[in-house]
All heavy atoms as an XYZ file, in Angstrom:
903
protein
N     -28.387     10.460     22.011
C     -27.648      9.299     22.512
C     -26.236      9.272     21.926
O     -26.045      9.501     20.750
C     -28.393      8.017     22.125
C     -27.784      6.793     22.747
S     -28.611      5.302     22.157
C     -27.176      4.311     21.873
N     -25.274      9.002     22.766
C     -23.880      8.918     22.306
C     -23.646      7.582     21.624
O     -24.271      6.588     21.957
C     -22.936      9.030     23.502
C     -22.881     10.403     24.089
C     -21.815     10.453     25.150
C     -21.744     11.844     25.682
N     -20.486     12.485     25.527
N     -22.687      7.601     20.681
C     -22.360      6.313     20.052
C     -21.527      5.473     21.005
O     -20.807      6.002     21.836
C     -21.674      6.470     18.695
C     -20.754      7.540     18.491
C     -19.991      7.552     17.182
O     -20.370      6.909     16.189
O     -18.989      8.250     17.181
N     -21.679      4.189     20.869
C     -20.975      3.248     21.732
C     -19.924      2.490     20.925
O     -20.198      2.091     19.790
C     -21.968      2.242     22.339
C     -22.969      2.869     23.281
C     -22.304      3.501     24.491
O     -21.428      2.930     25.111
N     -22.701      4.726     24.805
N     -18.752      2.273     21.502
C     -17.769      1.434     20.811
C     -18.360      0.048     20.576
O     -19.170     -0.432     21.357
C     -16.605      1.347     21.816
C     -16.805      2.468     22.771
C     -18.280      2.719     22.813
N     -17.959     -0.564     19.465
C     -18.460     -1.893     19.140
C     -17.429     -2.651     18.305
O     -16.438     -2.067     17.861
C     -19.802     -1.790     18.404
C     -19.657     -1.024     17.104
O     -19.147     -1.543     16.120
N     -20.100      0.230     17.097
N     -17.691     -3.905     18.099
C     -16.759     -4.760     17.356
C     -17.240     -5.061     15.940
O     -16.664     -5.911     15.261
C     -16.537     -6.079     18.115
C     -15.889     -5.954     19.494
C     -15.813     -7.315     20.171
C     -14.510     -5.326     19.402
N     -18.274     -4.361     15.470
C     -18.831     -4.716     14.161
C     -17.815     -4.551     13.028
O     -17.761     -5.390     12.126
C     -20.116     -3.941     13.869
O     -19.904     -2.563     13.996
N     -16.975     -3.508     13.087
C     -15.969     -3.329     12.042
C     -14.928     -4.453     12.102
O     -14.503     -4.973     11.073
C     -15.305     -1.951     12.167
C     -14.312     -1.661     11.066
C     -14.739     -1.509      9.739
C     -12.959     -1.554     11.332
C     -13.837     -1.256      8.727
C     -12.046     -1.294     10.320
C     -12.488     -1.138      9.018
O     -11.586     -0.891      8.010
N     -14.543     -4.843     13.305
C     -13.583     -5.944     13.472
C     -14.187     -7.242     12.928
O     -13.525     -7.993     12.219
C     -13.150     -6.084     14.952
C     -12.250     -4.906     15.331
C     -12.437     -7.417     15.196
C     -11.813     -4.862     16.785
N     -15.475     -7.482     13.212
C     -16.154     -8.673     12.686
C     -16.181     -8.631     11.153
O     -15.946     -9.642     10.491
C     -17.588     -8.791     13.220
C     -17.669     -9.028     14.691
N     -16.840     -9.889     15.371
C     -18.493     -8.508     15.637
C     -17.147     -9.889     16.659
N     -18.150     -9.048     16.845
N     -16.453     -7.449     10.627
C     -16.512     -7.259      9.179
C     -15.136     -7.538      8.557
O     -15.039     -8.266      7.566
C     -16.929     -5.807      8.922
C     -17.452     -5.497      7.557
C     -17.829     -4.023      7.456
O     -18.144     -3.375      8.447
N     -17.788     -3.502      6.263
N     -14.088     -6.966      9.137
C     -12.719     -7.157      8.629
C     -12.301     -8.616      8.659
O     -11.626     -9.092      7.747
C     -11.719     -6.382      9.500
C     -11.456     -4.934      9.212
C     -10.463     -4.384     10.227
C     -10.930     -4.729      7.810
N     -12.687     -9.311      9.729
C     -12.203    -10.681      9.945
C     -12.945    -11.704      9.109
O     -12.456    -12.818      8.944
C     -12.355    -11.049     11.417
O     -13.724    -11.278     11.718
N     -14.114    -11.312      8.614
C     -14.929    -12.288      7.881
C     -15.306    -13.464      8.765
O     -15.470    -14.578      8.296
N     -15.393    -13.213     10.078
C     -15.800    -14.261     11.012
C     -14.648    -15.134     11.501
O     -14.882    -16.152     12.134
N     -13.415    -14.747     11.196
C     -12.244    -15.519     11.640
C     -11.896    -15.125     13.077
O     -11.356    -14.040     13.320
C     -11.065    -15.241     10.699
C      -9.791    -15.954     11.107
O      -9.710    -16.476     12.241
O      -8.850    -15.982     10.294
N     -12.193    -15.996     14.058
C     -11.974    -15.632     15.466
C     -10.505    -15.406     15.819
O     -10.187    -14.595     16.681
C     -12.553    -16.814     16.242
C     -12.667    -17.928     15.267
C     -12.752    -17.325     13.901
N      -9.593    -16.090     15.131
C      -8.160    -15.923     15.406
C      -7.724    -14.512     14.992
O      -7.019    -13.820     15.728
C      -7.318    -17.005     14.671
C      -5.832    -16.747     14.837
C      -7.694    -18.388     15.192
N      -8.179    -14.075     13.819
C      -7.861    -12.736     13.326
C      -8.453    -11.677     14.253
O      -7.787    -10.696     14.587
C      -8.386    -12.566     11.889
C      -8.070    -11.234     11.285
C      -6.773    -10.925     10.892
C      -9.063    -10.282     11.110
C      -6.477     -9.690     10.332
C      -8.778     -9.044     10.553
C      -7.482     -8.747     10.161
N      -9.699    -11.889     14.667
C     -10.360    -10.944     15.580
C      -9.575    -10.829     16.875
O      -9.369     -9.729     17.388
C     -11.800    -11.398     15.890
C     -12.735    -11.152     14.742
C     -14.173    -11.551     15.043
O     -14.539    -11.720     16.223
O     -14.950    -11.682     14.075
N      -9.134    -11.962     17.408
C      -8.380    -11.969     18.654
C      -7.072    -11.193     18.510
O      -6.673    -10.456     19.401
C      -8.117    -13.417     19.098
C      -7.513    -13.533     20.482
C      -8.325    -12.857     21.580
O      -9.557    -13.008     21.601
O      -7.709    -12.162     22.415
N      -6.418    -11.343     17.349
C      -5.173    -10.603     17.095
C      -5.427     -9.097     17.094
O      -4.661     -8.333     17.683
C      -4.559    -11.029     15.753
C      -3.812    -12.342     15.824
C      -3.165    -12.663     14.488
C      -2.517    -14.036     14.533
N      -2.122    -14.515     13.214
N      -6.494     -8.686     16.414
C      -6.821     -7.257     16.359
C      -7.131     -6.710     17.747
O      -6.679     -5.621     18.111
C      -8.036     -7.019     15.445
C      -7.760     -6.820     13.972
C      -9.079     -6.641     13.212
C      -6.870     -5.632     13.719
N      -7.893     -7.449     18.518
C      -8.261     -7.021     19.871
C      -7.016     -6.933     20.757
O      -6.860     -5.986     21.535
C      -9.350     -7.948     20.460
C     -10.671     -7.726     19.702
C      -9.524     -7.715     21.950
C     -11.749     -8.747     19.982
N      -6.111     -7.888     20.603
C      -4.861     -7.875     21.375
C      -4.043     -6.629     21.049
O      -3.523     -5.962     21.949
C      -4.036     -9.159     21.085
O      -4.834    -10.286     21.459
C      -2.741     -9.176     21.858
N      -3.951     -6.298     19.764
C      -3.227     -5.090     19.340
C      -3.895     -3.854     19.939
O      -3.226     -2.959     20.459
C      -3.169     -5.002     17.798
C      -2.247     -6.094     17.245
C      -2.712     -3.616     17.341
C      -2.344     -6.297     15.742
N      -5.205     -3.817     19.868
C      -5.975     -2.705     20.410
C      -5.704     -2.531     21.908
O      -5.432     -1.418     22.378
C      -7.464     -2.994     20.172
C      -8.457     -1.862     20.169
C      -8.116     -0.845     19.103
C      -9.860     -2.414     19.926
N      -5.744     -3.631     22.642
C      -5.525     -3.583     24.093
C      -4.119     -3.124     24.443
O      -3.902     -2.501     25.480
C      -5.767     -4.967     24.705
C      -7.213     -5.320     24.828
C      -7.360     -6.705     25.450
C      -8.756     -6.925     25.945
N      -8.896     -8.169     26.680
N      -3.145     -3.432     23.588
C      -1.761     -3.059     23.844
C      -1.510     -1.597     23.445
O      -0.947     -0.817     24.210
C      -0.821     -3.981     23.059
C       0.652     -3.647     23.241
C       1.522     -4.506     22.334
C       2.990     -4.225     22.502
N       3.391     -2.879     22.102
N      -1.920     -1.234     22.224
C      -1.563      0.067     21.667
C      -2.410      1.222     22.198
O      -1.889      2.324     22.382
C      -1.657      0.036     20.140
C      -0.594     -0.809     19.491
C      -0.679     -0.797     17.972
O      -1.587     -0.145     17.412
O       0.179     -1.458     17.339
N      -3.691      0.988     22.408
C      -4.566      2.106     22.805
C      -4.087      2.795     24.086
O      -3.919      4.020     24.093
C      -6.029      1.653     22.915
C      -6.943      2.751     23.362
C      -7.281      3.785     22.499
C      -7.453      2.779     24.654
C      -8.112      4.824     22.911
C      -8.279      3.805     25.069
C      -8.613      4.823     24.200
N      -3.825      2.052     25.174
C      -3.367      2.739     26.403
C      -2.045      3.476     26.206
O      -1.857      4.564     26.756
C      -3.202      1.604     27.418
C      -3.968      0.458     26.870
C      -3.992      0.622     25.383
N      -1.144      2.909     25.402
C       0.145      3.563     25.143
C      -0.059      4.880     24.396
O       0.537      5.904     24.750
C       1.052      2.639     24.305
C       1.507      1.389     25.035
C       2.207      0.380     24.124
O       2.343      0.634     22.900
O       2.632     -0.675     24.640
N      -0.891      4.850     23.357
C      -1.140      6.048     22.556
C      -1.879      7.105     23.379
O      -1.603      8.301     23.260
C      -1.930      5.691     21.292
C      -1.099      4.888     20.311
C      -1.877      4.387     19.108
O      -3.055      4.775     18.924
O      -1.308      3.588     18.330
N      -2.806      6.633     24.208
C      -3.566      7.556     25.060
C      -2.626      8.236     26.067
O      -2.719      9.446     26.291
C      -4.669      6.776     25.778
C      -5.718      7.643     26.431
C      -6.807      6.790     27.044
C      -6.312      6.248     28.348
N      -7.300      5.699     29.230
N      -1.713      7.479     26.655
C      -0.751      8.019     27.621
C       0.130      9.084     26.965
O       0.366     10.147     27.546
C       0.122      6.883     28.201
O      -0.752      5.960     28.862
C       1.152      7.403     29.183
N       0.601      8.805     25.753
C       1.430      9.784     25.029
C       0.642     11.061     24.775
O       1.172     12.164     24.924
C       1.906      9.201     23.690
C       3.047      8.245     23.824
C       3.501      7.771     22.446
C       4.510      6.657     22.570
N       4.793      6.040     21.267
N      -0.608     10.905     24.365
C      -1.464     12.071     24.106
C      -1.545     12.952     25.350
O      -1.313     14.167     25.285
C      -2.862     11.616     23.652
C      -3.926     12.665     23.851
C      -4.018     13.759     22.995
C      -4.823     12.579     24.913
C      -4.980     14.737     23.197
C      -5.788     13.547     25.115
C      -5.864     14.626     24.262
O      -6.813     15.598     24.465
N      -1.864     12.364     26.505
C      -1.995     13.152     27.742
C      -0.663     13.781     28.152
O      -0.630     14.904     28.638
C      -2.575     12.301     28.879
C      -4.069     12.119     28.770
C      -4.611     10.874     28.493
C      -4.925     13.197     28.940
C      -5.990     10.705     28.397
C      -6.308     13.041     28.837
C      -6.836     11.794     28.561
N       0.422     13.055     27.935
C       1.758     13.576     28.260
C       2.067     14.804     27.408
O       2.499     15.841     27.925
C       2.808     12.480     28.034
C       4.240     12.911     28.284
C       5.200     11.742     27.991
C       6.640     12.159     28.088
N       7.096     12.892     26.902
N       1.835     14.699     26.109
C       2.119     15.822     25.214
C       1.204     17.004     25.503
O       1.618     18.158     25.413
C       2.006     15.382     23.754
C       3.089     14.426     23.367
N       2.870     13.338     22.564
C       4.412     14.380     23.695
C       4.007     12.669     22.404
N       4.951     13.280     23.092
N      -0.036     16.717     25.872
C      -0.979     17.775     26.210
C      -0.503     18.511     27.457
O      -0.506     19.742     27.506
C      -2.357     17.157     26.443
C      -3.564     18.056     26.239
C      -3.613     18.580     24.818
C      -4.831     17.289     26.557
N      -0.081     17.746     28.451
C       0.402     18.321     29.703
C       1.636     19.201     29.453
O       1.797     20.241     30.086
C       0.755     17.182     30.665
C       0.977     17.624     32.092
C       1.275     16.440     32.998
O       0.474     15.474     32.999
O       2.304     16.483     33.687
N       2.476     18.768     28.514
C       3.683     19.536     28.168
C       3.362     20.711     27.247
O       4.262     21.440     26.832
C       4.695     18.608     27.471
C       5.235     17.517     28.363
C       6.018     16.447     27.590
O       5.997     16.429     26.334
O       6.647     15.612     28.266
N       2.077     20.856     26.890
C       1.615     21.877     25.958
C       2.291     21.757     24.590
O       2.477     22.740     23.874
C       1.797     23.292     26.538
C       0.949     23.521     27.781
C       1.031     24.953     28.258
C       0.123     25.314     29.397
N      -0.434     24.301     30.235
N       2.671     20.518     24.244
C       3.225     20.250     22.925
C       2.059     19.803     22.035
O       1.828     18.618     21.824
C       4.313     19.174     22.995
C       5.073     19.052     21.698
O       4.546     19.363     20.625
N       6.306     18.602     21.778
N       1.316     20.789     21.548
C       0.076     20.504     20.824
C       0.323     19.876     19.460
O      -0.515     19.144     18.953
C      -0.771     21.762     20.718
C      -1.118     22.323     22.080
C      -0.947     23.674     22.384
C      -1.588     21.486     23.096
C      -1.246     24.168     23.651
C      -1.883     21.971     24.361
C      -1.716     23.312     24.621
O      -2.008     23.798     25.874
N       1.490     20.137     18.884
C       1.812     19.512     17.593
C       1.923     17.991     17.785
O       1.361     17.223     17.014
C       3.117     20.090     17.044
C       3.494     19.554     15.677
C       4.824     20.142     15.210
C       5.206     19.720     13.819
N       5.314     18.277     13.633
N       2.650     17.554     18.819
C       2.763     16.111     19.086
C       1.426     15.534     19.546
O       1.083     14.401     19.195
C       3.857     15.835     20.121
C       5.294     15.969     19.611
C       6.291     15.691     20.738
C       5.565     15.039     18.434
N       0.667     16.298     20.324
C      -0.662     15.834     20.751
C      -1.551     15.608     19.528
O      -2.310     14.631     19.473
C      -1.298     16.832     21.710
N      -1.434     16.485     18.525
C      -2.208     16.322     17.286
C      -1.794     15.031     16.577
O      -2.646     14.305     16.045
C      -2.004     17.526     16.364
N      -0.487     14.716     16.594
C      -0.023     13.460     15.997
C      -0.580     12.261     16.763
O      -0.929     11.238     16.166
C       1.510     13.415     15.973
C       2.111     14.387     14.975
C       3.638     14.447     15.043
O       4.269     13.505     15.598
O       4.200     15.444     14.553
N      -0.666     12.392     18.080
C      -1.240     11.318     18.895
C      -2.714     11.114     18.551
O      -3.181      9.973     18.438
C      -1.101     11.636     20.386
C       0.365     11.758     20.816
O       1.210     11.029     20.276
O       0.643     12.594     21.698
N      -3.435     12.218     18.391
C      -4.858     12.133     18.022
C      -4.979     11.441     16.665
O      -5.858     10.600     16.464
C      -5.511     13.536     18.004
C      -6.904     13.475     17.400
C      -5.560     14.114     19.414
N      -4.064     11.765     15.757
C      -4.079     11.139     14.426
C      -3.963      9.617     14.550
O      -4.705      8.875     13.901
C      -2.935     11.700     13.572
C      -2.931     11.157     12.185
N      -3.769     11.646     11.196
C      -2.218     10.146     11.623
C      -3.570     10.949     10.082
N      -2.633     10.042     10.318
N      -3.059      9.154     15.398
C      -2.892      7.706     15.606
C      -4.126      7.102     16.276
O      -4.556      6.002     15.927
C      -1.655      7.425     16.463
C      -0.363      7.695     15.728
C       0.823      7.481     16.636
C       2.111      7.908     15.960
N       3.190      8.134     16.898
N      -4.680      7.831     17.235
C      -5.859      7.331     17.955
C      -7.084      7.239     17.042
O      -7.977      6.430     17.289
C      -6.152      8.226     19.167
C      -5.198      8.012     20.343
C      -5.212      9.218     21.273
C      -5.542      6.744     21.108
N      -7.121      8.053     15.999
C      -8.257      8.016     15.062
C      -8.444      6.619     14.480
O      -9.571      6.196     14.247
C      -8.052      9.001     13.898
C      -8.372     10.409     14.225
C      -8.449     11.313     13.008
C      -7.394     11.072     11.972
N      -7.272     12.166     11.005
N      -7.341      5.907     14.249
C      -7.451      4.566     13.681
C      -8.167      3.629     14.650
O      -8.989      2.812     14.242
C      -6.064      4.025     13.317
C      -5.367      4.878     12.301
N      -5.794      4.993     11.003
C      -4.301      5.697     12.413
C      -5.019      5.833     10.351
N      -4.094      6.284     11.184
N      -7.864      3.772     15.931
C      -8.529      2.944     16.943
C     -10.014      3.321     17.043
O     -10.869      2.469     17.222
C      -7.878      3.131     18.316
C      -6.367      2.945     18.355
C      -5.932      1.522     18.088
C      -4.456      1.287     18.220
N      -3.592      1.915     17.262
N     -10.284      4.615     16.921
C     -11.666      5.100     16.974
C     -12.469      4.460     15.839
O     -13.572      3.960     16.045
C     -11.693      6.648     16.892
C     -11.130      7.248     18.185
C     -13.101      7.152     16.614
C     -10.866      8.750     18.128
N     -11.874      4.443     14.651
C     -12.603      3.884     13.513
C     -12.736      2.365     13.632
O     -13.781      1.808     13.288
C     -11.938      4.324     12.208
O     -11.185      3.349     11.616
N     -11.720      1.689     14.167
C     -11.793      0.230     14.344
C     -12.923     -0.140     15.303
O     -13.557     -1.186     15.159
C     -10.433     -0.321     14.832
C      -9.449     -0.360     13.656
C     -10.573     -1.708     15.449
C      -8.031     -0.714     14.046
N     -13.194      0.740     16.271
C     -14.272      0.462     17.233
C     -15.624      1.019     16.760
O     -16.554      1.162     17.549
C     -13.905      1.012     18.616
C     -12.797      0.231     19.324
C     -12.472      0.862     20.668
C     -13.187     -1.236     19.525
N     -15.714      1.329     15.472
C     -16.998      1.681     14.870
C     -17.567      3.025     15.291
O     -18.772      3.236     15.206
N     -16.721      3.941     15.719
C     -17.190      5.249     16.201
C     -17.067      6.300     15.095
O     -16.125      7.097     15.077
C     -16.389      5.665     17.441
C     -16.516      4.732     18.638
C     -15.452      5.033     19.679
C     -17.905      4.835     19.243
N     -18.022      6.301     14.187
C     -17.942      7.178     13.020
C     -17.989      8.658     13.390
O     -17.174      9.446     12.908
C     -19.069      6.860     12.036
C     -18.885      5.522     11.349
C     -20.034      5.204     10.408
O     -20.497      6.141      9.717
O     -20.458      4.039     10.375
N     -18.933      9.047     14.214
C     -19.048     10.464     14.594
C     -17.827     10.918     15.378
O     -17.329     12.025     15.194
C     -20.325     10.707     15.408
C     -21.643     10.391     14.696
C     -22.812     10.526     15.658
C     -21.833     11.308     13.492
N     -17.336     10.044     16.238
C     -16.159     10.364     17.040
C     -14.921     10.508     16.160
O     -14.019     11.285     16.462
C     -15.925      9.280     18.088
O     -17.042      9.200     18.950
N     -14.886      9.774     15.062
C     -13.770      9.881     14.124
C     -13.729     11.306     13.553
O     -12.660     11.921     13.489
C     -13.914      8.850     13.006
C     -12.766      8.876     12.025
C     -11.607      8.144     12.261
C     -12.818      9.639     10.866
C     -10.541      8.164     11.386
C     -11.758      9.669      9.981
C     -10.627      8.939     10.239
O      -9.566      8.972      9.363
N     -14.885     11.824     13.166
C     -14.934     13.193     12.625
C     -14.558     14.212     13.692
O     -13.871     15.191     13.411
C     -16.313     13.493     12.021
C     -16.591     12.625     10.810
C     -17.626     11.700     10.809
C     -15.781     12.701      9.673
C     -17.854     10.883      9.709
C     -16.005     11.893      8.570
C     -17.043     10.984      8.590
O     -17.265     10.183      7.501
N     -15.004     13.980     14.908
C     -14.628     14.845     16.025
C     -13.107     14.848     16.179
O     -12.489     15.901     16.323
C     -15.289     14.356     17.325
C     -14.725     14.936     18.623
C     -15.117     16.398     18.771
C     -15.190     14.130     19.823
N     -12.495     13.663     16.131
C     -11.042     13.546     16.280
C     -10.323     14.275     15.148
O      -9.299     14.932     15.378
C     -10.636     12.076     16.313
N     -10.866     14.187     13.939
C     -10.261     14.908     12.813
C     -10.263     16.408     13.074
O      -9.263     17.089     12.856
C     -11.034     14.623     11.515
C     -10.635     13.348     10.850
C     -11.158     13.255      9.419
O     -12.288     13.726      9.145
O     -10.435     12.700      8.576
N     -11.400     16.924     13.527
C     -11.507     18.364     13.826
C     -10.558     18.748     14.957
O      -9.873     19.767     14.887
C     -12.942     18.720     14.216
C     -13.924     18.625     13.072
C     -15.372     18.813     13.524
O     -15.604     19.191     14.696
O     -16.273     18.567     12.702
N     -10.528     17.946     15.992
C      -9.678     18.222     17.156
C      -8.202     18.203     16.762
O      -7.419     19.050     17.188
C      -9.977     17.210     18.263
C      -9.222     17.434     19.546
C      -9.140     18.698     20.135
C      -8.592     16.373     20.185
C      -8.445     18.893     21.329
C      -7.905     16.553     21.383
C      -7.833     17.818     21.933
O      -7.143     18.020     23.120
N      -7.832     17.240     15.914
C      -6.448     17.156     15.439
C      -6.047     18.464     14.749
O      -4.980     19.025     15.024
C      -6.314     15.979     14.470
C      -4.925     15.811     13.884
C      -4.853     14.717     12.818
O      -5.842     13.977     12.624
O      -3.787     14.616     12.185
N      -6.920     18.958     13.869
C      -6.641     20.227     13.170
C      -6.574     21.397     14.147
O      -5.717     22.271     14.023
C      -7.710     20.502     12.108
C      -7.614     19.528     10.932
O      -6.529     18.932     10.729
O      -8.620     19.356     10.221
N      -7.490     21.404     15.112
C      -7.514     22.491     16.089
C      -6.258     22.496     16.957
O      -5.722     23.561     17.267
C      -8.758     22.386     16.976
C     -10.033     22.741     16.240
C     -11.268     22.619     17.103
O     -11.150     22.269     18.302
O     -12.366     22.854     16.573
N      -5.787     21.321     17.353
C      -4.574     21.238     18.169
C      -3.386     21.875     17.454
O      -2.549     22.521     18.085
C      -4.243     19.777     18.505
C      -4.950     19.198     19.717
C      -4.731     17.689     19.765
C      -4.467     19.836     21.007
N      -3.333     21.709     16.154
C      -2.244     22.304     15.369
C      -2.274     23.826     15.454
O      -1.277     24.488     15.213
C      -2.324     21.842     13.907
C      -2.044     20.358     13.739
C      -2.289     19.919     12.305
C      -2.169     18.409     12.177
N      -2.609     17.934     10.863
N      -3.450     24.366     15.802
C      -3.612     25.823     15.958
C      -3.648     26.212     17.442
O      -4.104     27.305     17.791
C      -4.926     26.280     15.287
C      -5.081     25.873     13.828
C      -4.047     26.525     12.936
O      -3.715     27.702     13.182
O      -3.558     25.858     12.005
N      -3.226     25.284     18.311
C      -3.244     25.489     19.777
C      -4.654     25.760     20.310
O      -4.827     26.489     21.285
C      -2.305     26.629     20.188
C      -0.864     26.319     19.844
O      -0.483     25.170     19.727
N      -0.074     27.360     19.668
N      -5.638     25.177     19.667
C      -7.039     25.334     20.058
C      -7.488     24.040     20.744
O      -7.415     22.964     20.158
C      -7.877     25.607     18.799
C      -9.367     25.702     19.067
O      -9.801     25.498     20.223
O     -10.112     25.972     18.108
N      -7.943     24.164     21.989
C      -8.347     22.979     22.766
C      -9.864     22.894     22.964
O     -10.331     22.219     23.871
C      -7.665     23.002     24.135
C      -6.133     23.044     24.139
C      -5.618     23.142     25.562
C      -5.563     21.830     23.460
N     -10.624     23.550     22.113
C     -12.069     23.630     22.361
C     -12.778     22.266     22.307
O     -13.820     22.101     22.924
C     -12.733     24.632     21.418
O     -12.483     24.294     20.076
N     -12.233     21.302     21.601
C     -12.881     19.980     21.516
C     -12.239     18.963     22.472
O     -12.560     17.780     22.438
C     -12.806     19.459     20.087
C     -13.586     20.323     19.107
C     -14.227     19.517     18.040
C     -15.116     20.260     17.091
N     -15.343     21.641     17.227
N     -11.348     19.419     23.338
C     -10.587     18.547     24.236
C     -11.501     17.660     25.095
O     -11.353     16.442     25.112
C      -9.677     19.403     25.127
C      -8.915     18.628     26.186
C      -8.092     19.610     27.035
C      -7.346     18.928     28.141
N      -8.196     18.353     29.175
N     -12.432     18.256     25.817
C     -13.288     17.482     26.732
C     -14.119     16.445     25.985
O     -14.245     15.299     26.427
C     -14.199     18.405     27.545
C     -13.411     19.220     28.551
O     -12.258     18.917     28.853
N     -14.019     20.274     29.061
N     -14.666     16.856     24.854
C     -15.482     15.954     24.041
C     -14.634     14.770     23.553
O     -15.056     13.612     23.620
C     -16.023     16.737     22.837
C     -17.358     16.290     22.345
C     -17.858     17.149     21.200
O     -17.407     18.307     21.043
O     -18.708     16.641     20.446
N     -13.418     15.062     23.094
C     -12.519     14.011     22.614
C     -12.135     13.068     23.749
O     -12.113     11.851     23.580
C     -11.263     14.635     21.981
C     -10.275     13.611     21.497
C     -10.510     12.886     20.344
C      -9.106     13.365     22.203
C      -9.603     11.925     19.899
C      -8.194     12.415     21.769
C      -8.445     11.695     20.616
N     -11.852     13.631     24.905
C     -11.425     12.806     26.032
C     -12.561     11.931     26.561
O     -12.317     10.858     27.097
C     -10.790     13.681     27.114
C      -9.442     14.210     26.630
C      -8.759     15.182     27.570
O      -9.268     15.426     28.690
O      -7.704     15.707     27.173
N     -13.804     12.359     26.374
C     -14.946     11.497     26.716
C     -14.965     10.265     25.820
O     -15.275      9.160     26.272
C     -16.271     12.262     26.544
C     -16.591     13.200     27.679
C     -17.885     13.972     27.434
O     -18.791     13.453     26.736
O     -17.974     15.101     27.941
N     -14.621     10.466     24.553
C     -14.547      9.343     23.606
C     -13.457      8.375     24.064
O     -13.669      7.158     24.099
C     -14.260      9.841     22.167
C     -13.974      8.678     21.226
C     -15.421     10.678     21.655
N     -12.290      8.906     24.446
C     -11.191      8.053     24.916
C     -11.619      7.248     26.133
O     -11.327      6.049     26.231
C      -9.952      8.893     25.269
C      -9.255      9.618     24.131
C      -8.016     10.340     24.661
C      -8.882      8.670     22.998
N     -12.320      7.896     27.043
C     -12.785      7.228     28.260
C     -13.757      6.098     27.916
O     -13.662      4.992     28.456
C     -13.456      8.263     29.168
C     -13.695      7.788     30.565
C     -14.212      8.914     31.457
O     -14.443     10.037     31.025
N     -14.399      8.604     32.708
N     -14.661      6.372     27.009
C     -15.635      5.373     26.570
C     -14.921      4.184     25.919
O     -15.252      3.021     26.167
C     -16.602      6.048     25.593
O     -17.300      5.112     24.842
N     -13.904      4.476     25.097
C     -13.138      3.417     24.437
C     -12.373      2.594     25.459
O     -12.343      1.367     25.365
C     -12.160      4.029     23.425
C     -12.840      4.625     22.211
S     -11.679      5.570     21.201
C     -10.586      4.289     20.589
N     -11.758      3.263     26.431
C     -10.987      2.546     27.442
C     -11.882      1.594     28.236
O     -11.530      0.447     28.468
C     -10.302      3.530     28.398
C      -9.355      2.862     29.381
C      -8.170      2.205     28.697
O      -7.360      2.864     28.090
N      -8.069      0.875     28.792
N     -13.047      2.100     28.602
C     -14.000      1.264     29.348
C     -14.393      0.039     28.521
O     -14.417     -1.097     29.017
C     -15.230      2.086     29.726
C     -16.237      1.324     30.510
N     -16.037      0.951     31.825
C     -17.434      0.795     30.158
C     -17.083      0.252     32.242
N     -17.937      0.139     31.248
N     -14.668      0.263     27.245
C     -15.068     -0.832     26.343
C     -13.933     -1.859     26.212
O     -14.170     -3.066     26.327
C     -15.432     -0.260     24.967
C     -15.869     -1.297     23.982
C     -17.141     -1.845     24.051
C     -15.020     -1.723     22.979
C     -17.556     -2.817     23.137
C     -15.420     -2.688     22.064
C     -16.685     -3.234     22.149
N     -12.720     -1.377     25.996
C     -11.560     -2.266     25.833
C     -11.315     -3.059     27.118
O     -11.009     -4.249     27.072
C     -10.312     -1.456     25.393
C     -10.494     -0.967     23.962
C      -9.044     -2.284     25.528
C      -9.476      0.061     23.504
N     -11.459     -2.400     28.259
C     -11.269     -3.076     29.541
C     -12.267     -4.220     29.731
O     -11.968     -5.197     30.415
C     -11.416     -2.090     30.706
C     -10.249     -1.112     30.791
O      -9.191     -1.357     30.145
O     -10.393     -0.095     31.489
N     -13.439     -4.092     29.141
C     -14.482     -5.107     29.292
C     -14.290     -6.293     28.344
O     -14.917     -7.334     28.515
C     -15.872     -4.501     29.029
C     -16.270     -3.396     29.993
C     -16.463     -3.897     31.419
O     -17.186     -4.888     31.606
O     -15.886     -3.287     32.337
N     -13.434     -6.130     27.324
C     -13.218     -7.218     26.362
C     -12.445     -8.363     27.008
O     -11.582     -8.124     27.834
C     -12.433     -6.706     25.149
C     -13.144     -5.722     24.223
C     -12.169     -5.190     23.184
C     -14.333     -6.383     23.544
N     -12.738     -9.552     26.575
C     -12.025    -10.736     27.114
C     -10.673    -10.861     26.459
O     -10.469    -10.527     25.341
C     -12.848    -11.989     26.851
C     -14.104    -11.986     27.698
C     -14.841    -13.311     27.511
C     -15.998    -13.421     28.439
N     -17.249    -12.991     27.932
């Protein structure tokens, strides 16, 4: 079974403060699509060094959504991109898709 994005880390960080949680979710909704777009743009341009930097930024969103295994995958993929290796690309992009779907469903 694949891991599912969740808000447990956000709940943990906020200590149950709904205003703080809302701020974090708002940031997530704003930044994630922007960072994802940059990643795909750099990948398309075959600028793997910048794509690796994008993956590095996306790792923070991955961890905020409680995706521990996906975080390790992103770390490996980031290192591989620096070597122009795209072997984990599809797996990583499935994580992005899952995150986007989850974020889209948030109020």
